[in-house]
N, C-alpha and C positions, 0 to 999 in steps of 0.2 A: 502494499499501499502506501503512496505518495503522501509523502507530509512536508511542509516546510519548518525551516528553523527557523526557531525565534530569539532575534537579539535581545538580553536583558541585562547587559552591562559589556564594556568592551571585549570583546573574546569568548564569553559565556552567552551560549543560546540554549534555548530549551527546544523539546520535539515531543511530543506527543503524538501516545500513541490510541489515543482514543478520542476521534471528531468531536463531539459531545465536550470534553473535558477540556479541549484546545480553544474552540469556542467560548464556555463559558470563563476560560482565565481571558482572553483579549477581552470580554466584552468586562468581565470585571476591571480589566484596566481602566476603563471607560467609564466606569457607575461612579454620579455623581455623589457625593454626599450631603448633597442638599435636598435628599431624601431621605435624609434621617430618622429612623420611626418614633415618629413625636406626638402624643395624645390631644387631640385638640378640644375632647369634648369636657364640657365646665364639671368641675367637681360635684359630686351630688350627696350627700350625708342619709344616711337613714334616717338619721331623727329627722328631718327639714318636715315640717307641716304643709300638707295639701297636694303632695307631691303629683305629678301628672302621671295619666296610664302611660304613654312613653317614659318616661322615667321611673318608675315601678319598672317597667320593663327590661330598662337598661341596668338596673343597678340586676336584679332576678338574673341576666346573661350575660355582664361587664366582663367573664370571665371567658365568654366566647365572642364577643363583638371585640375587643381590643386587639385579641389576635389578628380579628379580620381585616379590621382597619389597619393595621402595622402591615399587615400586607399586601392590601390593597393602597397605601403609598409608596411601600418598596417596589413593587411593579408598576406603579404607573399607571394602571388598567385596571379592571374587573378583574379581580382571578377567578381561573378554572377553576373545578373542582377537583384535579387534579394539583391543584397548587395549595390546597385548601385544608389546615389539621383540624382536627375534631369534625373531619365530616358528617358522622351519623349523628356525632349529638347538636350539633348544628342544627341540621335537618330535621331532627325531631322535636326541636324547641322552637324554628319557625316555621315549619310546617315544608318548605324549599329553601333551595340557596338563594335564589333571586331575592325572595322575600328575605332573607337573612342578610345579603347584600344592602337592597334596599332601606333597611332599618338600620344599617349603619353610615350609610351618604347620609340619610336624612338626619342623624345626631350627633356629625362630628363637620366638622368643618370645611363646606365647601371648596373656599378658595383656599385651602391645605393642599386637597386635593387635584385643582387647576394646575399649580405651580408644580405637584409630581411628576403629573400628567408631561407639563412643558420642559419640565428637568428628565426625562425618561427618550423625550422624542432627541433633545439636545446630544443625550450619549449614544443613543443608535446613529444618530446621524455621524456622531465621532468615528464610531466602531466601523460605520459600514464606506465612510472616506476612506478610513486608513487602511480595508482591504481592497482598495485599488490597487495596491502594489503589491498583493499577492493572486494564486490564484483564486479566482471567482468560484465560490462553491454551489451545486445546485442547492436549489429549495428545498429538496427533498433530502438532499443532506444536512440540513440546518439543524440543533438542536429546538425540541418541541417548544419550549417555552419562547425562545429566538423567532418561532414561526408564529407564534400567539402574539408576540409586538409588533410584528410586520402587519400582521391585517388589524390589528386594533390601530395602529398607530399611523399605515402607510395606505394600507387597503390590498398591495400587493409586493412581492419581491422587487418588480423594475422600478416601481415610482420610489421606491425606499433608495435603492442602487443611485436614480437621476435626481432623489431630492440630495445625496449624501455626495454626489461628484462636483453638481453645480456648486457648493459649498466648498468643497474641496479646489477648484481652479478661481477663488476669490483670493487664496494668502498669498497671492503676489500682488494684488489691490495695495498701495503702501495706503491709501486712504483708508477703506475699508480695516486695517488692521488698527488705525490711528484712533480711528471710531471705536472698534471695540474695547481698545487701550482702556481710551477714556470710558467708557460706559464700566468696566470691571475697578478702576477707582472708585468710581462714583459706588459704587456697592461695595466699598469699602477693600478690596483684594489690591494689594500692593501701592506701590510707591510708582507715580507716573513721570519720568524726568521728559517735560513737556518736548513733546515733538521729535525725543528721540528713541526712548526704551522705557519698558513698563519691567520694574523688578519686585519681584513678591516671591516668597518660600514658595515649596513644593505642595505642602500640603493643601495646598489652594487650587492647584491645576484645577481638577474636577469642579469647580464651581465658577471656573469663567466662562463667558459665551462659547460657544460653536466654535465658530473660526478660530479663534486663539488654542483652542484645545487641539485643533486639526493641526495648525502651524507644529507647537508642541510635539506632536505624536508622530508628524514627518520626521522631526529630529530623533525620537526614537526609534527611527528605523534605521539610521547613519550610528546613533551610537547603543541604544540598550534604552533600556530602564531608565530612567529617572528620578527613581525611589533614593538613591543612595545621595544623591547632591541636598542640597539647601536651599540654596537660591537660585532662579532663573530671571534669566534677562533678556526678554522680546525686545530684539531689534527693530523698530518702526520701517525705516528705511532702507536697510541692506539686506534684507533675506537671512538673516542669522540669529543665532542663538547660543545665549553663554548660560553654564552650568558651574556654580560654584560650589565648594564642599569647606565646611572650615573646620575648627579645633576644637567640636564639644561648645555648637552652636547652640543648642537647647539650653545650654546652666552659663554660658559666659554672655556676661553683659556689652564685651567688646570681645567678639570672636575674630581670630586670627584664621584668612584663608589659607587652606594648604592644596587645594588644587581646582582648577579654571580649563572649562572643554569652553571650548567655541567652536559651532557648526556651521558651518557655512550649509544653505539648502540648497542656492542655487547652483555652487558646484559641485554638492555634493563629498564637500568632505570636513574632516574636523580637525580639530588642534590641540593637543593635550599640556595644558603646562602642569607641573608641581613645584610648589613653593618651600624654598629651603635651604638648599643650597646654590644654586645657580641663580634662581628669583628670590629676592625679599618677601617675605610673607606682611600682606597689607592688612591693616586690622578693620573690620567693620564698623563702622561708628551709626549709633541713630537707629537700633537694630528693631524697634517699635513700628518705622516706616514699612517694612517688608512682610508683617504680619499681623493680625489682629486680634479680636476679644477671643475668636477660640484656641488660640493659640495657648501655651502651659505659660504661667507667670506675667501675663501681657502686662499686666494693670504697675506691675513692680518696674518692668523692664521701661514701662511710659514714663513712669515715676524717677525711673533714674536717667532715660534721656533729656528731660525737659531740665532737671538739674545740669545736666554736661551745658547742655545749650545757654543755661542763663549764666557762664561765665563769663560771656563773650567771649571765647579764647581768641588767639590771632591766627589760628587756621581754619579754614569752612569744611566744618564736620559733613554739611551737604554733601562736597564729594569725595575727596580722599581721606582726607583727616594725617595726622602723623604715620610714620611707619612700626612697624612692630618696635624697633631700637629705641624709639623715644623716652620709651615710659622705663623706669631704672629698675632694678630688679625688687627694690625694697618695695619700690612703689606697687608695684604687679604682686608683690607677695602681699602688699595692705589691702587693697582691693578682692584678693581672694580670699579673706577674711571676713570679709562685709556679708555678714547672713542674709540672703535671701534681697539680696541687689541693696541693701537698706537699713539700716538709718541713713542718709545721706554720706556719701561717699568723698563729695569735694566742694569746697566749700570758693578755697581761694587759688588764685594762677602761680602762686609761690609752690604750693605743692605740687606741681609738676615738676619741678626740680630736685625739692626736698620731701617728701612724703611726713607727716606726721607721725609723730611715736609712737606706738601699736600697745 
């Protein structure tokens, strides 16, 4: 059986023996975290006076309705019988699956379901756009859940392919890339260097508009999985993408760059730079610009960055800032002893040369 190797890192490939497992892996790469399972039904206490009939029914079958709602949000569409847990118990409680689904939709947030639908459509568009670069699989060989997705969101396979391909061809349009980057920052995703690039943490990629996800996805075909990197830089005009990996990005208030990959989509090449001996590591300042409130310890990092900016230092923190060698060893040791990035670790300019006593 012919199968294609899937790049997951430079020089590392996955080969799947099972077609369905391969499709689930590839589709899972594009699954947006916006479909995080959330319940939007208002809390109801059994002791509330004058509960409505619907509220009483919800309380009685909450253990069945909530998982069904979660599954509906996860799929972004109405679930098939084969996708529902506790099928027999739900049928006995509501009379039929269709009645149970209707009750679930009526007693939850319809707007949230619409968001889940749109999110799933973008997931699928990204998936099918990137499948353009591999041998197209016949519809009958697609995983059953993917076949149901196609029918629910596109009507048929050909329409799904054409919709995805039309968006794929737009990634060369710098104006559309710029608009998508602007929209992303308006949604709290990353930092926009106006007209130049969008910088963001890799955990946000699946929240981006489909056009940018496809742009990044094309880079993964050349390079491999981006999950081992920390920051992504989408170059708006040049058709390039940069991937940066830092030393302990999550825990360091000013992480140090240790690896950078620049991918040229137009030339289909990439360059790898390792920092330490040949290239001096650079520091990442104002880290809070590239993450958001969903990232661990975001509030602490934001507070840290605000205090650093308030110093009005003689270098531009918005750009590169001082190199790693700028900080004295004792000063760096003092930073490392500050728990949770606070209390405030800098107050005076002269501490940049002579740190306070520990």
